[in-house]
C-alpha positions in Angstrom: 21.9 32.1 8.6 22.1 31.7 4.8 23.7 28.3 5.0 20.9 27.1 7.2 18.3 28.4 4.8 20.1 26.7 1.9 20.2 23.4 3.8 16.5 23.5 4.7 15.6 24.4 1.1 17.8 21.6 -0.2 16.2 19.0 2.1 12.7 20.1 1.0 13.5 20.0 -2.7 15.0 16.5 -2.2 11.8 15.4 -0.5 9.9 16.8 -3.4 12.0 15.0 -5.9 11.4 11.7 -4.1 7.7 12.3 -4.1 7.8 13.1 -7.9 9.8 9.9 -8.5 7.0 8.0 -6.7 4.5 9.7 -9.0 6.5 8.6 -12.0 6.4 5.0 -11.0 2.9 4.8 -9.5 1.2 7.5 -11.6 -2.3 6.4 -12.8 -1.9 7.7 -16.4 0.8 8.7 -18.8 0.0 12.5 -18.6 0.5 12.3 -14.8 3.9 10.6 -15.3 5.0 13.3 -17.8 3.9 16.0 -15.4 5.9 14.4 -12.7 9.0 14.2 -14.9 8.5 17.9 -15.8 8.4 18.7 -12.1 11.5 16.7 -11.5 13.3 18.9 -14.1 12.2 22.0 -12.1 13.4 20.4 -8.9 16.7 19.5 -10.4 17.1 23.1 -11.5 16.3 24.3 -8.0 19.0 21.9 -6.6 21.6 23.2 -9.0 20.8 26.8 -8.2 20.9 26.1 -4.5 24.3 24.4 -4.9 25.5 27.4 -7.0 24.5 29.8 -4.3 26.1 27.7 -1.6 29.4 27.4 -3.5 29.3 31.1 -4.6 30.0 30.4 -8.3 28.0 31.3 -11.4 28.9 28.2 -13.4 26.0 26.2 -12.0 23.5 28.8 -13.2 24.4 28.2 -16.8 24.0 24.4 -16.2 20.5 25.1 -14.7 19.6 27.1 -17.8 20.6 24.3 -20.1 18.6 21.8 -18.1 15.6 24.2 -18.2 15.8 24.3 -22.0 16.1 20.5 -22.3 13.2 20.0 -19.9 10.9 22.3 -21.9 11.7 20.6 -25.2 11.4 17.1 -23.9 8.0 17.8 -22.2 6.7 19.3 -25.4 7.9 16.3 -27.4 6.4 13.8 -24.9 3.0 15.6 -25.0 3.1 15.6 -28.8 3.8 11.9 -28.8 0.9 11.2 -26.5 -1.5 13.3 -28.5 -0.5 12.1 -32.0 1.4 8.9 -31.6 4.5 10.1 -33.5 7.0 13.0 -33.2 7.7 13.7 -36.8 4.9 14.2 -39.2 
């Protein structure tokens, strides 16, 4: 039962990632593309966590935490770049 739920969740997250990738390439504006990239980070974290649950190891949870931190910092940097035009003042 758990393997089936993990498989269904993985398929749905992969579909969501492909839709986000489409938004990155076809997005009407830069903020929409940044938001799509941020959502792709969240989806990649979900995939790593699902893989960690399926393989019954805790190593993947640490990798998901690192990706979450990098995703937050990169989103903040991209938003600052769009608002001000430079990252370092």
